[in-house]
The first five atom37 places (N, CA, C, CB, O) and aatype in JSON, in Angstrom:
{
  "aatype": [12, 0, 11, 15, 3, 11, 11, 16, 16, 16, 10, 7, 2, 11, 16, 9, 1, 14, 0, 6, 16, 15, 6, 0, 1, 6, 2, 5, 12, 9, 15, 10, 0, 16, 3, 10, 19, 6, 11, 5, 9, 11, 3, 7, 16, 19, 15, 0, 12, 19, 10, 15, 5, 18, 9, 11, 10, 7, 15, 6, 11, 0, 11, 10, 6, 1, 11, 11, 10, 6, 18, 6, 9, 11, 10, 16, 5, 0, 11, 16, 6, 0, 10, 6, 15, 6, 11, 1, 9, 6, 6, 10, 18, 2, 3, 0, 9, 6, 0, 12, 11, 16, 18, 16, 7, 2, 11, 10],
  "atom_mask": [
    [1, 1, 1, 1, 1],
    [1, 1, 1, 1, 1],
    [1, 1, 1, 1, 1],
    [1, 1, 1, 1, 1],
    [1, 1, 1, 1, 1],
    [1, 1, 1, 1, 1],
    [1, 1, 1, 1, 1],
    [1, 1, 1, 1, 1],
    [1, 1, 1, 1, 1],
    [1, 1, 1, 1, 1],
    [1, 1, 1, 1, 1],
    [1, 1, 1, 0, 1],
    [1, 1, 1, 1, 1],
    [1, 1, 1, 1, 1],
    [1, 1, 1, 1, 1],
    [1, 1, 1, 1, 1],
    [1, 1, 1, 1, 1],
    [1, 1, 1, 1, 1],
    [1, 1, 1, 1, 1],
    [1, 1, 1, 1, 1],
    [1, 1, 1, 1, 1],
    [1, 1, 1, 1, 1],
    [1, 1, 1, 1, 1],
    [1, 1, 1, 1, 1],
    [1, 1, 1, 1, 1],
    [1, 1, 1, 1, 1],
    [1, 1, 1, 1, 1],
    [1, 1, 1, 1, 1],
    [1, 1, 1, 1, 1],
    [1, 1, 1, 1, 1],
    [1, 1, 1, 1, 1],
    [1, 1, 1, 1, 1],
    [1, 1, 1, 1, 1],
    [1, 1, 1, 1, 1],
    [1, 1, 1, 1, 1],
    [1, 1, 1, 1, 1],
    [1, 1, 1, 1, 1],
    [1, 1, 1, 1, 1],
    [1, 1, 1, 1, 1],
    [1, 1, 1, 1, 1],
    [1, 1, 1, 1, 1],
    [1, 1, 1, 1, 1],
    [1, 1, 1, 1, 1],
    [1, 1, 1, 0, 1],
    [1, 1, 1, 1, 1],
    [1, 1, 1, 1, 1],
    [1, 1, 1, 1, 1],
    [1, 1, 1, 1, 1],
    [1, 1, 1, 1, 1],
    [1, 1, 1, 1, 1],
    [1, 1, 1, 1, 1],
    [1, 1, 1, 1, 1],
    [1, 1, 1, 1, 1],
    [1, 1, 1, 1, 1],
    [1, 1, 1, 1, 1],
    [1, 1, 1, 1, 1],
    [1, 1, 1, 1, 1],
    [1, 1, 1, 0, 1],
    [1, 1, 1, 1, 1],
    [1, 1, 1, 1, 1],
    [1, 1, 1, 1, 1],
    [1, 1, 1, 1, 1],
    [1, 1, 1, 1, 1],
    [1, 1, 1, 1, 1],
    [1, 1, 1, 1, 1],
    [1, 1, 1, 1, 1],
    [1, 1, 1, 1, 1],
    [1, 1, 1, 1, 1],
    [1, 1, 1, 1, 1],
    [1, 1, 1, 1, 1],
    [1, 1, 1, 1, 1],
    [1, 1, 1, 1, 1],
    [1, 1, 1, 1, 1],
    [1, 1, 1, 1, 1],
    [1, 1, 1, 1, 1],
    [1, 1, 1, 1, 1],
    [1, 1, 1, 1, 1],
    [1, 1, 1, 1, 1],
    [1, 1, 1, 1, 1],
    [1, 1, 1, 1, 1],
    [1, 1, 1, 1, 1],
    [1, 1, 1, 1, 1],
    [1, 1, 1, 1, 1],
    [1, 1, 1, 1, 1],
    [1, 1, 1, 1, 1],
    [1, 1, 1, 1, 1],
    [1, 1, 1, 1, 1],
    [1, 1, 1, 1, 1],
    [1, 1, 1, 1, 1],
    [1, 1, 1, 1, 1],
    [1, 1, 1, 1, 1],
    [1, 1, 1, 1, 1],
    [1, 1, 1, 1, 1],
    [1, 1, 1, 1, 1],
    [1, 1, 1, 1, 1],
    [1, 1, 1, 1, 1],
    [1, 1, 1, 1, 1],
    [1, 1, 1, 1, 1],
    [1, 1, 1, 1, 1],
    [1, 1, 1, 1, 1],
    [1, 1, 1, 1, 1],
    [1, 1, 1, 1, 1],
    [1, 1, 1, 1, 1],
    [1, 1, 1, 1, 1],
    [1, 1, 1, 0, 1],
    [1, 1, 1, 1, 1],
    [1, 1, 1, 1, 1],
    [1, 1, 1, 1, 1]
  ],
  "atom_positions": [
    [[136.9, 132.15, 112.66], [136.24, 130.93, 112.25], [134.95, 131.29, 111.53], [135.97, 130.0, 113.47], [134.19, 132.13, 112.01]],
    [[134.7, 130.66, 110.37], [133.51, 130.97, 109.57], [132.27, 130.39, 110.23], [133.65, 130.41, 108.13], [132.3, 129.31, 110.83]],
    [[131.18, 131.15, 110.12], [129.93, 130.71, 110.69], [129.22, 129.78, 109.72], [129.05, 131.9, 111.04], [129.24, 130.01, 108.51]],
    [[128.6, 128.74, 110.24], [127.83, 127.82, 109.4], [126.55, 128.51, 108.98], [127.53, 126.5, 110.14], [125.92, 129.21, 109.77]],
    [[126.15, 128.32, 107.71], [124.94, 128.95, 107.23], [123.7, 128.11, 107.54], [125.04, 129.2, 105.73], [122.59, 128.47, 107.16]],
    [[123.89, 126.99, 108.24], [122.75, 126.17, 108.65], [122.31, 126.62, 110.04], [123.12, 124.65, 108.65], [123.13, 126.85, 110.93]],
    [[121.0, 126.75, 110.18], [120.46, 127.16, 111.46], [120.23, 125.95, 112.34], [119.17, 127.96, 111.28], [119.93, 124.86, 111.85]],
    [[120.36, 126.15, 113.65], [120.06, 125.09, 114.58], [118.85, 125.5, 115.41], [121.27, 124.78, 115.48], [118.58, 126.69, 115.59]],
    [[118.15, 124.52, 115.9], [116.98, 124.75, 116.72], [117.28, 124.29, 118.12], [115.73, 124.03, 116.15], [117.87, 123.22, 118.31]],
    [[116.89, 125.08, 119.1], [117.1, 124.7, 120.48], [115.77, 124.34, 121.1], [117.8, 125.82, 121.28], [114.84, 125.15, 121.12]],
    [[115.67, 123.13, 121.6], [114.47, 122.66, 122.28], [114.89, 122.2, 123.67], [113.76, 121.51, 121.48], [115.61, 121.21, 123.83]],
    [[114.42, 122.92, 124.67], [114.82, 122.59, 126.03], [116.31, 122.75, 126.15], [0.0, 0.0, 0.0], [116.85, 123.83, 125.92]],
    [[116.99, 121.68, 126.51], [118.45, 121.72, 126.61], [119.12, 121.04, 125.42], [118.9, 121.07, 127.9], [120.32, 120.76, 125.45]],
    [[118.34, 120.76, 124.37], [118.88, 120.11, 123.18], [119.05, 121.11, 122.05], [117.98, 118.95, 122.73], [118.19, 121.96, 121.83]],
    [[120.15, 121.01, 121.34], [120.35, 121.78, 120.13], [120.28, 120.81, 118.96], [121.71, 122.56, 120.15], [121.02, 119.83, 118.91]],
    [[119.38, 121.1, 118.04], [119.14, 120.18, 116.93], [119.5, 120.84, 115.61], [117.68, 119.71, 116.9], [119.01, 121.92, 115.28]],
    [[120.37, 120.18, 114.87], [120.76, 120.64, 113.55], [119.67, 120.27, 112.56], [122.12, 120.04, 113.11], [119.05, 119.22, 112.73]],
    [[119.4, 121.07, 111.56], [118.37, 120.72, 110.57], [118.72, 119.41, 109.86], [118.21, 121.84, 109.53], [119.89, 119.12, 109.58]],
    [[117.69, 118.64, 109.6], [117.89, 117.35, 108.93], [118.24, 117.56, 107.47], [116.63, 116.46, 109.06], [117.77, 118.51, 106.83]],
    [[119.08, 116.67, 106.95], [119.5, 116.77, 105.55], [118.52, 116.07, 104.61], [120.9, 116.17, 105.39], [118.42, 116.42, 103.43]],
    [[117.79, 115.07, 105.13], [116.85, 114.32, 104.31], [115.5, 114.25, 105.02], [117.39, 112.9, 104.0], [115.4, 114.53, 106.21]],
    [[114.49, 113.88, 104.26], [113.16, 113.75, 104.87], [113.14, 112.59, 105.87], [112.09, 113.54, 103.79], [112.43, 112.65, 106.88]],
    [[113.9, 111.54, 105.6], [113.98, 110.41, 106.53], [114.64, 110.84, 107.85], [114.77, 109.24, 105.91], [114.18, 110.46, 108.93]],
    [[115.69, 111.63, 107.75], [116.36, 112.13, 108.95], [115.43, 113.05, 109.73], [117.66, 112.85, 108.58], [115.42, 113.03, 110.96]],
    [[114.66, 113.86, 109.02], [113.71, 114.76, 109.68], [112.65, 113.95, 110.42], [113.04, 115.7, 108.65], [112.3, 114.27, 111.56]],
    [[112.16, 112.91, 109.77], [111.16, 112.05, 110.4], [111.73, 111.41, 111.67], [110.69, 110.96, 109.42], [111.05, 111.35, 112.69]],
    [[112.97, 110.95, 111.6], [113.61, 110.36, 112.77], [113.77, 111.37, 113.89], [114.96, 109.77, 112.4], [113.61, 111.04, 115.07]],
    [[114.1, 112.63, 113.53], [114.2, 113.68, 114.54], [112.86, 113.89, 115.24], [114.67, 115.0, 113.9], [112.8, 113.99, 116.46]],
    [[111.8, 113.96, 114.45], [110.47, 114.19, 115.01], [110.04, 113.04, 115.92], [109.45, 114.39, 113.9], [109.45, 113.27, 116.98]],
    [[110.34, 111.83, 115.52], [110.01, 110.66, 116.35], [110.78, 110.72, 117.67], [110.34, 109.35, 115.61], [110.23, 110.45, 118.74]],
    [[112.05, 111.08, 117.57], [112.87, 111.19, 118.77], [112.34, 112.26, 119.72], [114.31, 111.49, 118.39], [112.26, 112.05, 120.93]],
    [[111.98, 113.4, 119.15], [111.44, 114.48, 119.98], [110.11, 114.08, 120.64], [111.24, 115.75, 119.14], [109.88, 114.36, 121.81]],
    [[109.26, 113.41, 119.88], [107.97, 112.97, 120.42], [108.18, 111.95, 121.53], [107.09, 112.37, 119.3], [107.5, 111.99, 122.56]],
    [[109.13, 111.05, 121.33], [109.42, 110.04, 122.34], [109.96, 110.71, 123.61], [110.44, 109.02, 121.81], [109.58, 110.33, 124.72]],
    [[110.83, 111.69, 123.45], [111.35, 112.43, 124.61], [110.22, 113.13, 125.37], [112.39, 113.46, 124.16], [110.2, 113.11, 126.6]],
    [[109.3, 113.74, 124.63], [108.18, 114.43, 125.26], [107.28, 113.46, 126.03], [107.36, 115.18, 124.2], [106.86, 113.76, 127.14]],
    [[107.0, 112.31, 125.43], [106.17, 111.31, 126.12], [106.88, 110.82, 127.37], [105.84, 110.13, 125.18], [106.26, 110.63, 128.41]],
    [[108.18, 110.6, 127.27], [108.95, 110.16, 128.43], [108.84, 111.19, 129.56], [110.43, 109.93, 128.05], [108.65, 110.84, 130.72]],
    [[108.97, 112.46, 129.2], [108.87, 113.53, 130.2], [107.47, 113.55, 130.82], [109.19, 114.91, 129.56], [107.33, 113.71, 132.03]],
    [[106.44, 113.39, 129.97], [105.07, 113.39, 130.47], [104.81, 112.2, 131.39], [104.08, 113.38, 129.31], [104.1, 112.33, 132.39]],
    [[105.38, 111.05, 131.07], [105.21, 109.88, 131.93], [105.85, 110.14, 133.29], [105.81, 108.62, 131.27], [105.26, 109.84, 134.33]],
    [[107.07, 110.69, 133.28], [107.76, 110.99, 134.54], [107.01, 112.03, 135.37], [109.17, 111.47, 134.27], [106.97, 111.94, 136.59]],
    [[106.42, 113.03, 134.68], [105.68, 114.09, 135.37], [104.28, 113.66, 135.79], [105.59, 115.32, 134.49], [103.65, 114.31, 136.62]],
    [[103.81, 112.57, 135.23], [102.46, 112.12, 135.51], [101.39, 112.88, 134.73], [0.0, 0.0, 0.0], [100.22, 112.88, 135.12]],
    [[101.79, 113.52, 133.63], [100.85, 114.32, 132.84], [100.5, 113.67, 131.5], [101.42, 115.69, 132.6], [99.86, 114.3, 130.66]],
    [[100.92, 112.45, 131.3], [100.68, 111.77, 130.03], [99.2, 111.42, 129.91], [101.56, 110.5, 129.91], [98.56, 111.05, 130.89]],
    [[98.66, 111.54, 128.7], [97.25, 111.19, 128.49], [97.11, 109.66, 128.44], [96.7, 111.84, 127.18], [98.06, 108.94, 128.12]],
    [[95.91, 109.19, 128.75], [95.65, 107.75, 128.75], [95.85, 107.16, 127.36], [94.22, 107.47, 129.24], [96.34, 106.04, 127.22]],
    [[95.47, 107.91, 126.31], [95.59, 107.43, 124.95], [97.07, 107.21, 124.58], [94.93, 108.41, 123.97], [97.42, 106.19, 123.99]],
    [[97.9, 108.17, 124.91], [99.33, 108.06, 124.59], [99.96, 106.92, 125.38], [100.07, 109.4, 124.88], [100.75, 106.15, 124.84]],
    [[99.61, 106.82, 126.64], [100.16, 105.76, 127.48], [99.75, 104.38, 126.97], [99.71, 105.95, 128.94], [100.58, 103.47, 126.92]],
    [[98.49, 104.22, 126.59], [98.05, 102.91, 126.08], [98.74, 102.58, 124.76], [96.51, 102.9, 125.9], [99.02, 101.42, 124.48]],
    [[99.02, 103.6, 123.95], [99.74, 103.36, 122.69], [101.15, 102.84, 122.97], [99.81, 104.66, 121.84], [101.61, 101.92, 122.29]],
    [[101.83, 103.41, 123.93], [103.18, 102.95, 124.27], [103.17, 101.57, 124.89], [103.86, 103.93, 125.22], [104.09, 100.78, 124.69]],
    [[102.12, 101.27, 125.64], [102.0, 99.92, 126.21], [101.81, 98.92, 125.08], [100.82, 99.84, 127.21], [102.4, 97.84, 125.11]],
    [[100.99, 99.26, 124.08], [100.78, 98.37, 122.93], [102.08, 98.15, 122.16], [99.7, 98.95, 121.99], [102.37, 97.04, 121.72]],
    [[102.87, 99.23, 122.01], [104.13, 99.11, 121.28], [105.09, 98.13, 121.95], [104.79, 100.47, 121.14], [105.87, 97.46, 121.29]],
    [[105.01, 98.06, 123.26], [105.91, 97.18, 124.0], [105.36, 95.79, 124.2], [0.0, 0.0, 0.0], [106.03, 94.95, 124.8]],
    [[104.16, 95.51, 123.72], [103.56, 94.2, 123.93], [104.24, 93.13, 123.09], [102.07, 94.24, 123.6], [104.91, 93.43, 122.1]],
    [[104.07, 91.9, 123.5], [104.66, 90.77, 122.78], [104.09, 90.66, 121.38], [104.44, 89.47, 123.55], [104.8, 90.33, 120.43]],
    [[102.79, 90.94, 121.24], [102.15, 90.87, 119.92], [102.78, 91.87, 118.96], [100.65, 91.14, 120.05], [103.05, 91.54, 117.8]],
    [[103.01, 93.09, 119.43], [103.62, 94.11, 118.57], [105.04, 93.71, 118.17], [103.65, 95.47, 119.29], [105.45, 93.93, 117.03]],
    [[105.77, 93.13, 119.11], [107.13, 92.68, 118.79], [107.11, 91.58, 117.74], [107.84, 92.18, 120.07], [107.92, 91.57, 116.81]],
    [[106.16, 90.64, 117.89], [106.05, 89.56, 116.9], [105.64, 90.09, 115.54], [105.05, 88.5, 117.37], [106.13, 89.62, 114.51]],
    [[104.75, 91.07, 115.51], [104.33, 91.66, 114.24], [105.49, 92.36, 113.55], [103.18, 92.66, 114.45], [105.64, 92.26, 112.33]],
    [[106.33, 93.06, 114.32], [107.52, 93.71, 113.73], [108.48, 92.67, 113.16], [108.24, 94.58, 114.79], [109.04, 92.83, 112.08]],
    [[108.66, 91.58, 113.93], [109.56, 90.51, 113.47], [109.01, 89.87, 112.2], [109.75, 89.44, 114.58], [109.76, 89.56, 111.28]],
    [[107.69, 89.66, 112.16], [107.05, 89.08, 110.97], [107.27, 89.98, 109.76], [105.55, 88.85, 111.21], [107.57, 89.49, 108.67]],
    [[107.12, 91.29, 109.95], [107.34, 92.23, 108.84], [108.79, 92.16, 108.35], [107.01, 93.66, 109.28], [109.04, 92.21, 107.14]],
    [[109.73, 92.04, 109.27], [111.14, 91.94, 108.89], [111.36, 90.69, 108.02], [112.06, 91.89, 110.14], [112.05, 90.75, 107.01]],
    [[110.76, 89.56, 108.43], [110.92, 88.33, 107.67], [110.24, 88.43, 106.3], [110.34, 87.15, 108.44], [110.76, 87.92, 105.31]],
    [[109.09, 89.09, 106.25], [108.41, 89.27, 104.97], [109.24, 90.12, 104.02], [107.03, 89.91, 105.18], [109.27, 89.86, 102.81]],
    [[109.91, 91.12, 104.55], [110.78, 91.96, 103.71], [111.94, 91.12, 103.18], [111.31, 93.17, 104.51], [112.28, 91.21, 102.01]],
    [[112.54, 90.3, 104.06], [113.65, 89.44, 103.62], [113.18, 88.44, 102.57], [114.25, 88.71, 104.82], [113.9, 88.17, 101.61]],
    [[111.98, 87.9, 102.75], [111.44, 86.94, 101.79], [111.22, 87.6, 100.43], [110.13, 86.34, 102.3], [111.54, 87.02, 99.4]],
    [[110.67, 88.8, 100.45], [110.45, 89.53, 99.2], [111.77, 89.82, 98.5], [109.69, 90.85, 99.47], [111.87, 89.71, 97.28]],
    [[112.78, 90.2, 99.27], [114.1, 90.46, 98.69], [114.68, 89.18, 98.08], [115.06, 91.02, 99.75], [115.26, 89.22, 97.0]],
    [[114.51, 88.05, 98.78], [115.03, 86.78, 98.27], [114.31, 86.38, 96.98], [114.88, 85.66, 99.32], [114.94, 85.89, 96.04]],
    [[113.0, 86.59, 96.94], [112.24, 86.27, 95.72], [112.7, 87.14, 94.56], [110.74, 86.46, 95.96], [112.83, 86.66, 93.44]],
    [[112.93, 88.41, 94.82], [113.4, 89.33, 93.78], [114.75, 88.89, 93.25], [113.47, 90.76, 94.32], [114.98, 88.88, 92.04]],
    [[115.66, 88.53, 94.16], [116.98, 88.06, 93.75], [116.88, 86.77, 92.93], [117.88, 87.84, 94.97], [117.61, 86.59, 91.95]],
    [[115.97, 85.88, 93.32], [115.8, 84.63, 92.59], [115.29, 84.89, 91.18], [114.84, 83.69, 93.34], [115.75, 84.26, 90.22]],
    [[114.35, 85.81, 91.05], [113.83, 86.15, 89.71], [114.92, 86.76, 88.83], [112.65, 87.12, 89.82], [115.02, 86.44, 87.65]],
    [[115.74, 87.62, 89.42], [116.84, 88.22, 88.66], [117.84, 87.15, 88.24], [117.55, 89.31, 89.48], [118.37, 87.18, 87.13]],
    [[118.1, 86.21, 89.14], [119.02, 85.12, 88.83], [118.48, 84.25, 87.7], [119.29, 84.27, 90.08], [119.22, 83.85, 86.8]],
    [[117.17, 83.95, 87.76], [116.55, 83.16, 86.69], [116.68, 83.86, 85.35], [115.06, 82.91, 87.0], [116.96, 83.22, 84.33]],
    [[116.5, 85.16, 85.35], [116.6, 85.93, 84.11], [118.02, 85.85, 83.56], [116.2, 87.41, 84.35], [118.21, 85.69, 82.35]],
    [[119.03, 85.97, 84.43], [120.42, 85.88, 83.98], [120.73, 84.49, 83.43], [121.38, 86.21, 85.14], [121.42, 84.36, 82.41]],
    [[120.21, 83.45, 84.09], [120.45, 82.08, 83.63], [119.8, 81.87, 82.26], [119.9, 81.05, 84.65], [120.39, 81.25, 81.38]],
    [[118.58, 82.39, 82.1], [117.89, 82.27, 80.82], [118.69, 82.95, 79.7], [116.47, 82.87, 80.91], [118.78, 82.42, 78.6]],
    [[119.25, 84.1, 80.0], [120.07, 84.81, 79.0], [121.3, 84.0, 78.65], [120.48, 86.21, 79.53], [121.69, 83.92, 77.48]],
    [[121.92, 83.39, 79.66], [123.1, 82.56, 79.4], [122.75, 81.35, 78.54], [123.73, 82.09, 80.72], [123.49, 81.01, 77.62]],
    [[121.61, 80.71, 78.82], [121.16, 79.58, 78.0], [120.93, 80.01, 76.56], [119.88, 78.96, 78.58], [121.35, 79.33, 75.63]],
    [[120.27, 81.14, 76.39], [120.02, 81.63, 75.04], [121.32, 81.93, 74.3], [119.15, 82.89, 75.08], [121.46, 81.61, 73.12]],
    [[122.27, 82.52, 75.0], [123.58, 82.79, 74.4], [124.28, 81.48, 74.02], [124.47, 83.61, 75.37], [124.88, 81.38, 72.95]],
    [[124.19, 80.49, 74.9], [124.83, 79.2, 74.62], [124.17, 78.53, 73.42], [124.75, 78.27, 75.86], [124.86, 77.96, 72.57]],
    [[122.84, 78.58, 73.33], [122.13, 77.99, 72.2], [122.53, 78.67, 70.9], [120.6, 78.08, 72.4], [122.76, 78.01, 69.89]],
    [[122.62, 79.99, 70.91], [123.03, 80.74, 69.72], [124.45, 80.37, 69.32], [122.92, 82.25, 69.97], [124.75, 80.22, 68.13]],
    [[125.32, 80.21, 70.31], [126.7, 79.83, 70.01], [126.77, 78.44, 69.4], [127.57, 79.89, 71.28], [127.53, 78.21, 68.47]],
    [[125.97, 77.51, 69.92], [125.96, 76.15, 69.39], [125.42, 76.11, 67.96], [125.13, 75.23, 70.3], [125.88, 75.33, 67.13]],
    [[124.43, 76.96, 67.69], [123.91, 77.03, 66.33], [125.01, 77.47, 65.36], [122.7, 78.01, 66.26], [125.1, 76.97, 64.24]],
    [[125.82, 78.39, 65.8], [126.91, 78.87, 64.95], [127.92, 77.75, 64.71], [127.6, 80.09, 65.6], [128.41, 77.57, 63.59]],
    [[128.24, 76.99, 65.77], [129.21, 75.91, 65.63], [128.71, 74.79, 64.74], [129.56, 75.36, 66.98], [129.5, 74.17, 64.03]],
    [[127.41, 74.52, 64.78], [126.87, 73.41, 63.96], [126.55, 73.85, 62.55], [125.62, 72.84, 64.61], [126.2, 73.01, 61.72]],
    [[126.65, 75.13, 62.27], [126.42, 75.62, 60.92], [124.95, 75.94, 60.65], [0.0, 0.0, 0.0], [124.59, 76.22, 59.5]],
    [[124.12, 75.92, 61.65], [122.7, 76.22, 61.44], [122.44, 77.7, 61.33], [121.88, 75.65, 62.57], [121.39, 78.1, 60.83]],
    [[123.36, 78.5, 61.77], [123.16, 79.95, 61.71], [124.16, 80.52, 60.73], [123.32, 80.61, 63.11], [125.37, 80.39, 60.89]],
    [[123.64, 81.16, 59.74], [124.53, 81.73, 58.73], [124.41, 83.22, 58.7], [124.24, 81.17, 57.35], [125.09, 83.88, 57.91]]
  ]
}
């Protein structure tokens, strides 16, 4: 069996394959950091700053802010689609006007 030329990293009891994209790498790092904080919380060695940050992340305000951001993204996408649709409609109107000019003999 051929050996893979990609190296893997072993952390604790986890074997991690190298990320293919920067987004995947970022997600790996977040996952590892979350695992470490979880371990520190269980061991009682977590710092007050890290613990307060996780408490803030779980607060109702943080959840509402995330939901608000999701809605703002959807609104921006809808506005973009509406502008693109308006542009297509304007092009169709212009094409129709040009066609009518040809039919009425105004365009030679």
